[in-house]
N, C-alpha and C positions, 0 to 999 in steps of 0.2 A: 662402256661395258661395266656392269656391276660385279662386285666381288661376291661370288657364290660359294667360296670355300668355307668349310665349317670353322667355327671359332677355334683358335688354338688354345685358349685358356679353358681348362676343364671345369673351372669353378664359375664360369660365366653363366648367368641365368638367362633363360629364355631361348627362343629359337629365332635366330636372325633370318632364317630362310622362310619363316612363316609369313603368310599374307594376311593382313587384317590385324585385329586386336585380340585374337584368341577366341576361345569358345564363347558363344553368346550365353548370357545367363539363362538358367532354366526358369520358365514361367509356369507356375502351377495354376490350373483352373480350380474353381471352388469345389467341383466334383472330385478332382484329384486330391485336393487337400483333405477332404473328408475320408476318401478311400485310404489314403496314407495314414491318417489318424487312426482309423479302425484297424488297419493292418498292424500299426505299431502296438496298440493295446493288445491285440490278439497274440502278436509275437512275444510280448512281455509275459503274457499269461502262460503261453505254451513252452517257453524256453526255461530250462531248469536253472542254470546259473548265468546271471547277467551281472557284469561288473560295471558296464558303462553303456550308455545309449549309443555310443559311436559304433558298437557292434551292429546295431540295427542299420543306421544310415551309412556307415562306412563299408561294412562287410556285406550285410544282407542286401541292402538296396544299392550299394556302390555309388553313393552320392558324394559329391564334393562338399567340404565343410561350408563353403559359402552358400550352396544350395540348401543345405540343412538349416543354416541360420535364417535364410529367407523363409523357408517353410515354417520354422519355429515361430517366426514373427507374425505369421498370418493368424488373424483372430479366430478363424474356423478350426485351426489346428491346435491352438493352445489348450482347450479342454482335454483333448486326447493326450497331449504331451504331459499335462499335469497328472492325469490319471495313470499314465504309464510310469511316471516318476514315483508316484505313491505305491503302485503295485511292485515296482522294482525294489523300493526300500523295504517293503514288508517281506517280500520273498527273500531278499538277501539277509535280513535280520533274523529270519527263521532258520537260516542255515547255521547249524551248530558247529560246523567245521571252520567257520570264519575266524581268522585271528583277530585279537582285540585291537591291535593297531590299525589293521585294514578296516575293521568295522567302524572305528572312530572316525577315520578319514572319510569313509563312505557316507556315514551319517552326516558329517559336517558338510559334505559336498551336496547331498541330495535332500536332506530334510530341512525344509525352510523353517519349520517351527523350532528345530534345534538351533539353527543359526540365529534366529531372533532371540531365543532364550539366552544363548551364549553372549550375544551382544548386550542384552539387558544386564546380565550378571557382570560382565566386564565393565559396563558403564557404572554400575553401582560400586564395584571395587575401586574404580578410579575416583568416584565422588567421595568414597570413604577415605581413600588415601589423601585426597586434597583436604578434607575436613581434619584429619589427624595432623597433617603438616601445618595447617592454619592454627590449630590448637597448640601445637608445639611452639610455633612462632610466637603466639600470644603469651604463652606461659613463659617462654624464654624472655620475651620483652618485659613482662612484669618482674621476673626475677632479676634481670639485668638492670632495670630501673631502680629496684630496691637496693641492689648492690652499689650502683652509682651514687644513689642518695646517701648510703652509709659512708662511702669513700669521701664524698663531698663534705659530709658532717664531720668526719675525722680530720680532714684537712682544715676546715674552718676552726675546729677546736684547737688544733696545733697552732694555727696562726694567732688565735686569741691568747694562748699561753705565752707565746713569744712576745707579744705586745705588752703583756702585763708585767 
């Protein structure tokens, strides 16, 4: 006889009473992929304030994240996804009521060009810092070498005076 009582630990994940391995993954046909892509771009155009595309797939379409990720990975959906992101960025940036901190985070999350530009700027800053440190080390080395040579010359002069 199997134990059919519910788990006593409220933090235990999963349903021990479920049969099988859970809900099967959603498989989108090519036609559904294009329909969802068109629906996404129309939804972005018609919705006034959009803060994240999860509003479309999580609330509007009631999809699970794994299904959304699978859909986003389909080559037929990607052009629609890219257009929707660009439209969303443009619409959000035109919103005058958007706070600066949120606007910066939003752009960093969705604007690929901005992310690439920031990476290039940061890479250049790091390269500049390395060059400055190398120059400082080289300068320090030259100064230290001259100081050491002066100290050695002074010690040699003192030794020669004592011998004489």
